[in-house]
C-alpha positions in Angstrom: 0.0 0.0 0.0 2.8 2.4 1.0 4.7 1.4 -2.2 1.6 2.1 -4.3 1.2 5.6 -2.8 4.9 6.3 -3.4 4.6 5.2 -7.0 1.5 7.4 -7.6 3.3 10.4 -6.1 6.4 9.7 -8.2 4.3 9.4 -11.3 2.4 12.6 -10.5 5.8 14.6 -10.2 7.0 13.0 -13.4 3.9 14.1 -15.3 4.0 17.5 -13.8 7.6 18.0 -15.1 6.4 16.9 -18.5 3.6 19.4 -18.5 5.8 22.2 -17.3 7.9 21.5 -20.4 4.7 21.5 -22.3 4.2 25.1 -20.9 7.6 26.1 -22.4 6.5 24.7 -25.7 3.1 26.4 -25.7 4.6 29.8 -24.7 7.2 29.4 -27.5 4.4 28.7 -30.0 2.7 31.9 -29.0 6.0 33.9 -29.1 6.5 32.6 -32.6 3.0 33.7 -33.5 3.6 37.1 -32.0 6.7 37.4 -34.2 4.8 36.5 -37.4 2.1 39.1 -36.6 4.2 41.9 -35.3 7.3 41.4 -37.5 6.1 41.2 -41.1 9.6 41.4 -42.5 10.4 38.0 -41.1 12.0 36.1 -43.9 14.0 33.2 -42.5 13.3 30.0 -40.7 16.3 30.6 -38.2 14.9 33.0 -35.8 15.1 33.5 -31.9 11.4 32.5 -31.8 12.0 29.2 -33.5 15.1 28.7 -31.3 12.8 29.1 -28.2 10.4 26.4 -29.7 13.0 24.0 -30.8 15.1 24.2 -27.6 12.0 23.4 -25.7 11.5 20.4 -27.8 15.0 19.3 -27.3 14.5 19.5 -23.5 11.2 17.6 -23.9 12.9 15.0 -25.9 15.7 14.5 -23.4 13.3 14.3 -20.6 11.1 11.8 -22.4 14.2 9.7 -23.0 15.1 9.9 -19.3 11.5 8.8 -18.4 11.6 5.8 -20.6 15.1 4.7 -19.6 14.2 4.9 -16.0 11.2 2.8 -16.5 12.9 0.1 -18.6 13.9 -3.2 -17.1 16.9 -5.1 -18.3 16.1 -6.9 -21.6 12.8 -5.2 -22.1 12.1 -3.9 -25.6 12.3 -0.2 -26.0 8.8 0.2 -27.3 7.4 -1.6 -24.1 9.5 0.5 -21.7 7.5 3.7 -22.0 5.3 4.3 -18.9 1.5 4.4 -19.4 0.7 7.6 -21.5 4.3 8.2 -22.6 4.1 6.2 -25.9 2.0 8.9 -27.3 4.7 11.5 -26.0 7.4 9.6 -27.8 5.4 9.5 -31.0 4.8 13.3 -30.6 8.5 14.0 -30.1 9.4 11.9 -33.3 6.6 13.4 -35.2 7.6 17.0 -34.3 11.1 16.3 -35.5 9.8 15.0 -39.0 7.3 17.9 -39.1 10.1 20.4 -38.2 12.3 19.1 -41.1 9.4 19.3 -43.5 8.6 22.8 -42.3 12.1 23.9 -43.0 11.9 22.5 -46.5 8.5 24.1 -47.1 9.8 27.5 -46.1 12.9 27.2 -48.2 10.8 26.2 -51.2 7.7 28.3 -50.8 8.8 31.2 -48.4 7.4 32.3 -45.1 3.7 32.4 -44.5 2.6 36.0 -43.4 -1.1 35.6 -42.8 -3.9 33.1 -42.2 -2.2 30.6 -44.4 0.5 30.3 -41.5 -2.2 28.7 -39.3 -3.5 26.1 -41.8 -0.2 25.3 -43.4 0.1 21.5 -43.6 3.5 21.4 -41.9 2.3 23.7 -39.1 -0.8 21.6 -38.6 1.4 18.5 -38.3 3.6 20.4 -35.8 0.4 21.3 -33.9 -0.8 17.7 -33.8 2.6 16.5 -32.5 2.4 19.2 -29.7 -1.1 18.1 -28.9 0.3 14.5 -28.2 2.9 15.8 -26.0 0.7 18.2 -24.0 -1.8 15.4 -23.5 0.7 13.2 -21.7 -0.6 13.7 -18.2 -4.2 13.1 -19.4 -3.2 9.7 -20.9 -1.2 8.8 -17.8 -4.2 9.6 -15.5 -6.6 7.6 -17.7 -4.2 4.6 -17.4 -4.3 5.1 -13.6 -8.0 4.9 -13.9 -7.7 1.7 -15.7 -5.5 0.1 -13.0 -7.3 1.4 -10.0 -9.3 -1.4 -8.1 -13.0 -1.1 -8.7 -12.7 1.6 -11.3 -13.9 1.6 -14.8 -11.8 3.1 -17.6 -12.0 6.7 -16.3 -9.8 9.7 -16.0 -8.1 10.1 -12.6 -8.1 13.6 -11.4 -4.5 14.8 -10.9 -3.0 18.4 -10.9 -0.9 17.3 -13.9 -3.9 16.1 -15.9 -5.9 19.3 -15.1 -2.8 21.4 -16.2 -2.6 19.4 -19.4 -6.2 20.1 -20.3 -5.5 23.9 -19.9 -2.4 23.7 -22.0 -4.3 21.8 -24.8 -7.0 24.4 -24.6 -4.3 27.1 -25.1 -2.9 25.2 -28.1 -6.5 25.0 -29.6 -6.7 28.7 -29.0 -3.7 29.4 -31.0 -4.8 27.4 -34.1 -8.2 29.0 -33.9 -7.1 32.5 -33.2 -8.6 33.7 -36.4 -12.1 32.7 -35.0 -11.6 33.9 -31.5 -14.2 36.4 -30.1 -11.5 37.7 -27.8 -9.2 38.7 -30.7 -12.0 40.1 -32.9 -14.5 41.5 -30.4 -17.5 41.9 -32.8 -19.8 43.9 -30.5 -17.2 46.8 -30.6 -17.8 47.2 -34.4 -20.5 49.4 -35.7 -23.4 47.5 -37.3 -26.2 49.2 -39.2 -29.1 46.7 -40.0 -30.3 46.9 -43.6 -33.6 45.6 -44.9 -33.6 42.4 -47.0 -32.9 43.3 -50.7 -30.9 46.4 -49.9 -27.6 46.6 -51.9 -24.6 45.7 -49.8 -26.6 44.0 -47.0 -24.8 40.7 -47.2 -21.4 42.5 -47.1 -22.6 44.5 -44.1 -23.8 41.4 -42.2 -20.8 39.2 -42.9 -18.6 40.6 -40.0 -21.6 40.0 -37.6 -22.1 36.5 -38.9 -18.3 35.8 -38.4 -18.5 37.2 -34.9 -21.6 35.2 -33.9 -19.8 32.0 -35.1 -16.8 33.1 -33.1 -18.9 33.3 -30.0 -20.1 29.7 -30.5 -16.6 28.3 -31.3 -14.9 30.1 -28.4 -17.8 28.9 -26.1 -17.0 25.3 -27.2 -13.3 25.8 -26.7 -13.8 26.7 -23.0 -16.9 24.7 -22.1 -15.8 21.4 -23.7 -12.5 21.1 -21.6 -14.4 22.0 -18.5 -16.9 19.2 -19.1 -14.0 16.8 -19.8 -12.3 17.6 -16.5 -15.6 17.3 -14.7 -16.0 13.8 -16.0 -13.0 12.9 -13.9 -14.2 14.2 -10.6 -17.3 14.6 -8.5 -16.7 18.4 -8.1 -15.0 20.9 -10.7 -11.4 21.4 -10.0 -10.8 24.7 -8.2 -10.2 27.6 -10.6 -10.5 25.5 -13.7 -12.9 27.9 -15.5 -10.6 30.8 -14.8 -7.6 28.9 -16.1 -9.4 27.9 -19.2 -10.4 31.4 -19.9 -6.8 32.6 -19.3 -5.6 30.0 -21.9 -8.4 30.8 -24.5 -8.3 34.6 -24.0 -5.2 36.1 -22.7 -2.6 34.1 -24.7 -4.2 35.1 -28.0 -4.8 38.6 -26.8 -1.1 39.1 -25.8 0.0 37.5 -29.1 -1.9 39.9 -31.3 -0.5 42.9 -29.5 -2.6 43.8 -26.6 -5.3 45.9 -28.4 -7.5 47.9 -26.0 -10.9 46.3 -26.8 -9.4 42.9 -26.7 -7.9 43.6 -23.3 -11.2 44.9 -22.0 -13.2 41.9 -23.2 -10.6 39.4 -21.9 -10.5 41.1 -18.5 -14.3 41.1 -18.2 -14.5 37.5 -19.1 -11.8 36.6 -16.6 -13.5 38.4 -13.8 -16.7 36.6 -14.6 -14.7 33.3 -14.7 -13.5 33.9 -11.2 -17.1 34.5 -10.0 -18.1 31.3 -11.9 -15.4 29.3 -9.9 -16.6 30.7 -6.6 -20.2 29.8 -7.5 -19.2 26.3 -8.6 -17.9 25.5 -5.1 -21.4 26.0 -3.8 -23.2 24.2 -6.5 -25.1 21.1 -5.1 -23.8 17.8 -6.3 -27.1 16.9 -8.0 -26.8 20.0 -10.2 -23.6 18.5 -11.7 -25.7 15.5 -12.8 -29.1 16.0 -14.4 -28.9 19.7 -14.3 -25.4 19.9 -15.9 -26.7 21.4 -19.1 -28.3 24.3 -17.1 -24.9 24.7 -15.2 -23.0 24.8 -18.5 -25.3 27.3 -20.0 -25.0 29.5 -17.0 -21.2 29.4 -17.2 -21.3 30.6 -20.9 -23.8 33.2 -20.2 -21.8 34.6 -17.3 -18.6 34.7 -19.3 -19.9 36.6 -22.2 -22.0 38.8 -20.0 -18.8 39.7 -18.2 -17.1 40.5 -21.6 -20.0 42.6 -22.6 -20.2 44.5 -19.3 -16.5 45.3 -19.8 -17.3 46.7 -23.3 -20.1 48.8 -21.8 -17.8 50.2 -19.1 -15.4 51.3 -21.8 -18.2 52.6 -24.0 -17.3 50.1 -26.7 -20.6 48.3 -27.5 -21.8 49.2 -31.0 -24.2 46.3 -31.6 -28.0 46.6 -31.0 -29.2 44.9 -28.0 -30.9 42.2 -30.1 -27.5 41.1 -31.4 -25.4 41.1 -28.3 -28.1 39.5 -26.1 -28.8 36.9 -28.8 -25.1 36.0 -28.9 -25.2 35.3 -25.1 -28.3 33.2 -25.5 -26.9 31.2 -28.5 -23.7 30.6 -26.6 -25.5 29.3 -23.6 -27.5 27.0 -25.9 -24.3 25.5 -27.4 -22.9 25.1 -23.8 -26.0 23.3 -22.7 -25.9 21.0 -25.9 -22.2 20.1 -25.1 -23.1 19.2 -21.6 -26.1 17.1 -22.7 -23.8 15.2 -25.2 -21.1 14.8 -22.6 -23.5 12.9 -20.3 -25.3 10.9 -22.9 -25.7 7.4 -21.8 -24.0 8.2 -18.4 -24.5 5.6 -15.7 -24.0 6.3 -12.0 -21.4 4.3 -10.3 -21.9 4.6 -6.6 -19.0 2.3 -5.7 -16.5 4.3 -7.8 -14.2 6.6 -5.8 -11.9 9.4 -6.9 -8.7 10.6 -5.4 -9.3 12.4 -2.2 -12.5 10.4 -1.4 -16.1 10.5 -2.5 -17.9 9.2 -5.4 -16.7 9.8 -8.9 -18.9 10.5 -11.9 -18.2 8.2 -14.7 -19.1 7.3 -18.1 -19.2 10.9 -19.4 -17.3 10.8 -22.7 -16.6 14.0 -24.6 
């Protein structure tokens, strides 16, 4: 029993180190993105920003090799020596090296991307997928622990490293979806004049609003889906999880694009609302996190975007009519409720299942 506890503690520290290296990689990705946005004259692959990213990958590669070598027994094949969850990490490291070489070749042949094409470049997407595998290490490790725990179904075990990994993966998603972020392009701050159907130029006038509404829905999913995923691992939401997810989804992109005033105001308002949400979640009855989960998720989305809109109002920045910005809140709440409903589809209570720290775990909530 003592040996099991010791191994669990050792594994948690190992996973936390891995995720701290993942933080290095994520910040380097956003730093490189900042350079591409703010230094348009960037014409070479060999930059300090790439150096930060690739040095972080070298450190991650070395750490992964150490982890595998420590776990290997004499005569054991190398592919079987990786601890649970770390095979995907090793694949991510190798894939990153391959993608990095292809990216260098791509830039030498086709030049440096300077706009939206940089986010959807095939080599960059391959780099992003490899980073996703690396950042998800602690989640896979925690899920493997859920497999091996006595009396548990295949469920995610709640660990600080796993929760941190989810936040980092959310940040990576925010990077690759930055062009659709409502924090980066705060639509309600742009003037909109409704035009009757058939009026020349109506479609062109409505297109920015359509994009903003879709951005609200996509950004809602980016925040609420990881929240629901972490909730599937525990009886209660992890403390501060909504605030951390908002920081990852809002502040990293806002800093990357250059700290524009309206973007700062919107991110600040949503962050304050997220803190309030986390405080309220500590008082939410357990039964609300079961059958009433769609209502809870809808409330989270409504509060976040209300916080953003209040910040816009305080800075005298709202230019949309009330029907639009209020409709955006309602639509976002509906998307959050739908995600919560899907996450609990077919869930079955497991009263004999326990989670770390005592209590009953909520199981069977795939997302």
